[in-house]
C-alpha positions in Angstrom: 0.2 0.1 -0.1 3.1 2.2 0.4 5.8 1.5 -2.1 3.3 0.4 -5.1 1.8 3.8 -5.8 5.2 5.3 -5.8 6.0 2.6 -8.2 3.2 2.5 -10.8 0.9 5.8 -9.5 -2.2 5.7 -7.3 -4.7 4.5 -10.0 -2.8 1.7 -10.8 -1.6 0.6 -7.6 -5.5 0.9 -5.9 -7.1 -1.0 -8.7 -4.1 -3.7 -8.4 -4.8 -3.7 -4.7 -8.5 -3.6 -4.4 -9.0 -6.2 -7.0 -6.1 -8.1 -5.9 -5.5 -9.0 -9.8 -2.8 -10.6 -11.5 -0.5 -8.9 -14.2 1.6 -10.7 -16.4 5.2 -10.1 -17.2 4.6 -7.5 -20.0 2.2 -5.8 -18.1 4.7 -5.4 -15.0 7.3 -3.9 -17.3 5.0 -1.6 -19.1 4.0 -0.3 -15.1 8.1 -0.3 -14.4 7.8 -2.8 -11.8 10.6 -5.3 -13.9 13.4 -4.0 -16.0 13.3 -6.6 -18.7 11.1 -9.8 -19.4 13.2 -12.4 -21.4 12.4 -15.9 -22.1 13.4 -18.6 -19.2 15.9 -20.3 -21.2 17.7 -17.1 -22.0 17.3 -15.7 -18.5 20.7 -16.8 -17.4 23.1 -15.8 -20.1 21.0 -12.4 -20.1 21.7 -11.8 -16.1 25.4 -12.5 -16.8 25.3 -9.6 -19.6 23.9 -7.1 -16.9 26.7 -8.3 -14.3 29.2 -7.8 -16.6 28.1 -4.7 -17.8 28.6 -3.6 -14.0 31.7 -5.2 -13.2 33.0 -3.0 -16.0 32.6 -0.3 -13.6 34.3 1.1 -10.5 33.4 -0.9 -7.5 33.7 1.8 -5.2 31.4 4.0 -7.4 28.9 1.3 -7.8 28.6 1.0 -4.1 28.7 4.7 -3.3 25.5 4.6 -5.9 23.6 1.9 -4.2 24.0 3.7 -1.1 22.7 7.3 -2.6 19.7 5.3 -4.1 18.6 3.2 -1.3 19.2 6.8 1.0 16.1 7.7 -0.7 14.1 5.1 0.6 14.9 5.3 4.4 13.2 8.1 6.9 14.6 11.2 7.7 17.6 10.8 5.2 18.4 13.1 2.8 19.2 11.1 -0.6 20.4 14.3 -2.5 23.1 14.8 0.7 24.0 11.5 0.3 24.4 11.5 -3.1 26.6 14.6 -3.3 29.0 13.6 -0.3 29.2 9.9 -2.0 29.9 11.5 -5.5 32.8 13.2 -3.5 34.1 10.6 -2.4 34.9 9.0 -5.4 37.3 11.8 -6.4 40.8 11.1 -5.6 40.5 7.2 -5.6 42.6 4.9 -7.6 39.2 3.9 -9.7 38.9 7.6 -10.5 42.0 8.1 -11.6 42.2 5.0 -13.7 38.8 6.0 -15.4 39.8 9.5 -16.2 43.4 8.0 -17.7 41.3 5.6 -19.6 39.0 8.0 -21.2 41.7 10.4 -21.9 43.8 7.2 -23.6 40.8 6.3 -25.3 41.1 2.9 -23.5 38.8 0.7 -21.4 39.4 1.1 -17.7 40.8 -1.4 -15.6 39.3 -1.2 -12.0 41.1 -2.6 -8.9 38.2 -2.9 -6.9 39.9 -0.8 -4.4 
């Protein structure tokens, strides 16, 4: 009753809650409840592809981004403040230096994970 209206809008949430109706995968995708719909046979390979893309990025930046997004869902926490502080913490790290160097040298970055 609290998160669903935030995700799909009040009208859709009320209908889903009051009717206890089921929705199919494509509807869930169109409502923004899921990011992707793939056949089960392709699911593992698809998710490995997403994981591979994430792993190409700075582990420290990914961790800070997760904390910033999650802060928005905590009571009495200013998500924007968490975002700003975490963004600032990324500067000066080895990952930042590697990412900047890779960009300037037109190559893929190789992050250490530290």
